[in-house]
N, C-alpha and C positions, 0 to 999 in steps of 0.2 A: 290437522285442520280441526279447529274447535267446533263443537256442536252449536247450532243456531239457538238463540234465545227464544223461548216461547213468549208470545205477546199477551200481557195481562191487561184486561179491559175492565173499566168501571161499569157499574150497573147502567149508568146513563149511556155509555158507549154502546153497550149491548142493546139497549132499548132503541137507539138510533139504527143499529144494524138490522133489527127485526121490523123496522118500519113504524114504531110507536110514535115517532116524531114526524112522520110523513115521508113520502117517496123521495123528495129532494135530499133530506137529511140522510136517508138510507143510502142513496147513491153516493153522496159526499163522504159519509163515514166508511163505506166500502172501499173508496179510493184511498182515504187517509190510512186505514188499517193495512191495506195492501202495501202502501209505501213504507209503513212502519216495519212490516215484515221484511221487505227488501233491505232496509237500512239496519236490520237486526236490533231495533229499539225494543227494550223490555216492556215499555208501557207508553201511554200517551200522556200529554200534559196540557194544562189550560193555557190559553193565550188571552190577552186582553185587548188586542187590536190586530188589524191586518192591513196590508197594502196590496192591491190587486193589479198585477201586470197584464192580465189576460185581456184587458180592454182594447189593446191594439188589434185592429182587424188585419189578419195576415192570410185569411182564406176561409172557406166555408166551414171547415171543421170547428174552428174556434167559435164562430158565430152560432153554429148548430148546438154546440155544447152549452153556451150561455143561454140561448133561447129555450133549450130543453129544461135547464134548471129553473129558469124564470117561469116557464109554463107549468112546472110541477109545484109552483108556489114557494120556491126557495126564498129564505130570508136569512141575512147574515146574523150571527149570534153575538158578534162583537163589532165595535166601530170599524168600518172598512173603507179606507180611502182608495181612490181610483187613480191609476197611472195615466199617462198621456193617452189620448184616444187617437183615432186615425184621421181626425180632421178638426179644424176650427169650425164649430157649428155655424157660426154667423158670417164667416169671411172666406170659406173654402172656395167660393166661386171666383175670388180674385186671383186664384192660382190655377195650376194646370191639373187639378184633381178631376178625374172623370166622374160624371154625374152618377153613373151606375155604381161605381166603387164607393162614392160618398154615401149613397143610400144604404149599402151594406154595412159600412162602418158605423153609420148612425144607428142602425138596428142593434148593433152590438152595444153601443153606448146605452140605448134604451133598456136593453136586457139587464145590464148591471145596475142601472138606477132602480129597476123594478125589484131587485133583490135587497134594496135598502142600503146600498153602498153610498158613501158620501161623494158627490160629483166634484171632486177636487181637480181631476184631470191634470195631474202634475207628476213628473218624475222626481220631484223634490218634496215629498210629503212632510219632511222635517221643517218645512217653511210654513206649515199650517198649524191650527190649534190642536191637531191630533198628533203632535210630535211626542214620541214616547220618552220616558224618563229612565234614569239609570236603573239597571236590573230588571226592567219591565220585559216580560216575555211577549213577543209579537211574531207574526208570520208575514214577512215582507217579501214581495217580489221587487224587480228592478234592481239591477246590479249596483248602481251607485248608491241607491237608498239603503240597501243591505249593508254595504261597507260603511256608510255614514252612521247608520243606527248603531252598529256594533262598535265602531272605532271612536267616534266623536261623542256620542250620547251614552255609550255603555249600556244600551238596551241589548236584548238578546234575540237574534233571529238566525235561522239557517237560510240557505239560498233557496227560496221557494219559486219553483218554475210555474209557468202558465198552467192554468187549470187546477193544479194542486192548491194554489193560493186561495182560490175561491172556495174550495172544499174545506180548507182549514177555517176560513171565515164563517162558513155555514155551521160547522160543527163546534167551533171554538176550541178545537183540539189539534195538537200536532204531535208527531213522534218525539219522544224524549231522547234527543240525539244531537250530536255535534255541538254547534256553538250555543245551543240552549244550556249546555252544561259547563260549569266552571272549569272542570279539568280539561276541557277541549279548547279553552280560550288562551292557553299559554303560547307565547311566541315560539316559533320554530328556528329562526335564524336571525342574525344581527346584521344590520346595515349601518355602517359608520361613515358619516360624512367627514371628509378631510379636506381642508383648504378651500371650502366653498364660501366666498365672501358674504357677509351679512347683507350687504347692499343687494346682491342677487337674490338672496333668500327672501327679502321683503318684496321683490317684484312679483307681479301676478303671473308672469310666465314661468316662474320656477317650479311651483308645486305641480302643475300638470306634467312637466318633464320628469320630476322626481317620481310621481305616481306611475307614469308609463314604465319607468325603469323598475320600480318595485313589482309591478305586474309581471314583467318579463322574468325577474329573478324568482318570484314567489310561486307563480302559477296558482295553485290552490292552498299554499301554505300561509302562515301568519308571520309577516316580517316585523321586526322591532328596529326602530330607527333611532340612532344616537347621533348627536352632533348638530342638531338644529340650534341656532343662536337667536332666533326670533320667536315671537308669539304669533302664530298664524291666525288670520281672521277665519271666521266660519266659512266664508266663500272660498278661501284658499284651501281649507280642509275639504270642502266639497269637491274642488277641482282635483285634489290629490286622490280622494277615494274613487271618483269617477274614472280617472285615468288608470288606476291600479286594477279596478274591476273590469276594465275594457281590454287592456293588453294581457291581463291574466284573469284568474278567477278569484281574486282576492276579496274576502268578505270581512276581514278584520286586520287592522294595522295598529300597532302600538308605537306611539311617539313618546320617547322617554322624557318625562317631565311635563308633558302636554296633555296627552289623552288620559281618560279617567281610570284606566286599569294599568297605567304605566307610570306611576309617580316615581318609581325607581326601575332600573333594569332588572333587579331581582324580582320585583313584583311582576313585571312584564313576562318574565320567563317562569314565573311561579317557582322560583328557587332552583330551577334547572340551569345547566350550562347551555349556551347557544350551540345548536347543531353545526353551524358554520358561520363564518364572518366574511362580509364583503366590504372592502374599502372603496368608497365612492368619491372620486375626485371631480374637479370641475371639467377636466377633459372628457371623462366618461359621460358626464351629463351633456356636454356639448354634442357628443356623438348621438346620444338619444334624441336630442332636440332636432338634429338634422333628419332623423328618420321620420319625424312627424310632418315633414314637408315632402310632398310627392310632385308638386308642380316644378317644371323645369324652365319657367319663364316668369317675368314680372307682370304678365297680363292678369287681369282681374275682372270677373263678372259679378261676384257677390261677396259681401262680408256677412257671415252668419254667426250670431252669438246666442248663448243660452242653452248649452248642453253640459250639465243639467240646467234646468230652467233658471232664468235670470231671477235674482232676488231683488228686493227693494233696495238693499245696500248697493247692489251692482248698478241699478238704474241711477242711483245718486252718484256713484263713482263715474258713470258714463257721461252724465249731463254736462259737467264743466268742460269735458274734452270736446263737446260738440258746439258749445256756445259760440255764436258769431261765425259759424262755418257752415258749409253746405257740401253734401256729397257730390261727387262727379256724376254727371247725367248718365253715364254708361255703366255705373256700378249700382247694384241693389244693396241695401243695407237692412238686414233682418235681425230682429231680436225675438226669440221664442221664450215664452213664459206661461205661467198659469193665469187664469182669469183673476184670481185673488191678488197676485202680485201686480198685475196690470192695473187693477182698480186702485190699489194702494199707491202705485207710482203716479197715477193720474191725480189722485187726491193731494199728493205731496208736491205736485208740479214738476216731477222729474221726467214726465213724458213730453212736456212742452218742447224742450230742447231737441229731443229725438225727432219730433214731427217737423220742426223748423229745419232741421238738418236734411230732411227728406227720407228718413228711415221709416220702417214699418214694424209693427208688433203683430205677431201671431200667437194666439193663446190656445191652450188645451192640447196641443199636439207638438210635433217636432218634424223637421225635414227628413229625419231617418225613419219616421213611422208613417209618413203620408206621401203619396205621389204628387207632391205639390210643385216641385221645381219644373219650370219650363225647360224645353230641350236646349235652348241657347245658353243656359247656365252650365258652363263646363269647368270654370276655374274659381274655386272658393278660397276665402281666407277666414281664419277663425282663431280664437284664443283658447279653444277647447281641445284638449288631447283626445277626448272621446269622439268629437266630430271628425278630427283629423284622421283618426284610426279607421273609422267606419265609412266615411264618405267615398273613398275610392271604390270599395267593393259594393256598397249598397246603392250608391247614387251614380257611379260611373264618372265621378269628377276627380280632378286633381286639386290638391289642397296645399296652401301655405299656412304654417303655424306661426303666430306671433303674439305679442302682448296686446292688451286692450288698446293701448295708445297706438301701437303699430297698425291695428285694424282700422282705427279712425283715420289716421294719417293716410293710409293707403286708399281708403274710400274717398277721401278728399282729392288726392292726386290722380286717381284713376288707374293706378298701378301699384304693385306691391312695393312697400318701403318698410324696412325694419331697422330699428336702432340696435346695433350689436354691441354697444358700449359695455353693458353689464356682463355679457357673455364672453368677452375677450380674455 
């Protein structure tokens, strides 16, 4: 067993630890250095931005920690965006959110705003002006955002858990460890697609299924994917990253010829041979797709979209599917997004069709983070592998997974309908 590395601190690090920068910075730095010791990091390194996942109210401990830091006068040292909160501040009363719970969740939102964080309230911070660039060192929480930043943008972040994320933002420092370092970003194993039609690869239902499979195969390793014959959109890559980070603990995916650190397979593996190779056929993807559906009937109470949060491009994709149609009166139709995307969709006219259809937009939160669903909602349909994976356990609902077009068609008919043509 090799000896542990001693942690080397800068003069500024030590000044924070001794309280020269105030009690909040001292507390935050004590936590950062403790984690660096646990990770056996030799030193700390600077970050230029953070994304804070601790904003979701899950109990008194997280609220107490946030209010304690804010009460000490804590201020973030780098731009720090905020993940979804526990409630839509202006529309929570339209749902089943208990008033007492809403009050506690709102206090947590206030505490993070008091520390100077940007009130983005989104699980998709890459849709904001604080989107990091290639090689930028950041400390991001929220699993889909971590995977997207590393994989699609080529920024560098480890998996920052709640409470540590805000400490990194306050100090501007993180352990020099893991995916912050080039040598830790090489692929671990190869996934080769064989016989998967390009028509299916272009469909929006394909990338969530592939991502779910990658998560199951990878767990916390780095997969390299070969055999894609299409150029995926940013929202398809978002769905891929979210699914892989949900079914596994994937923080980085290399897509050969597509993502910025995988122009070639050799680059993705940094010159090393793949540790193992998995051949992925259409039949194997079909089996994974079936796992995302837990409902055993075609009954339907609600369609829910937007995990991760709906983008402006997705609102524009949705609008023509809704034109001239109306949802069934017994089915709710919900889109979750950030306030920024909702404002942009409103300005572009993309929300008009949704409102005429009878749909609803909720901003700043997510049905997985807020007790907003009424008890009569038991059967959901979604195009999100993340929702499909989490909803049975977190919400106690059954789920049917389908494409965006399937979700709209089902909402109109009042029962689940899926076009299986591309999956045959």
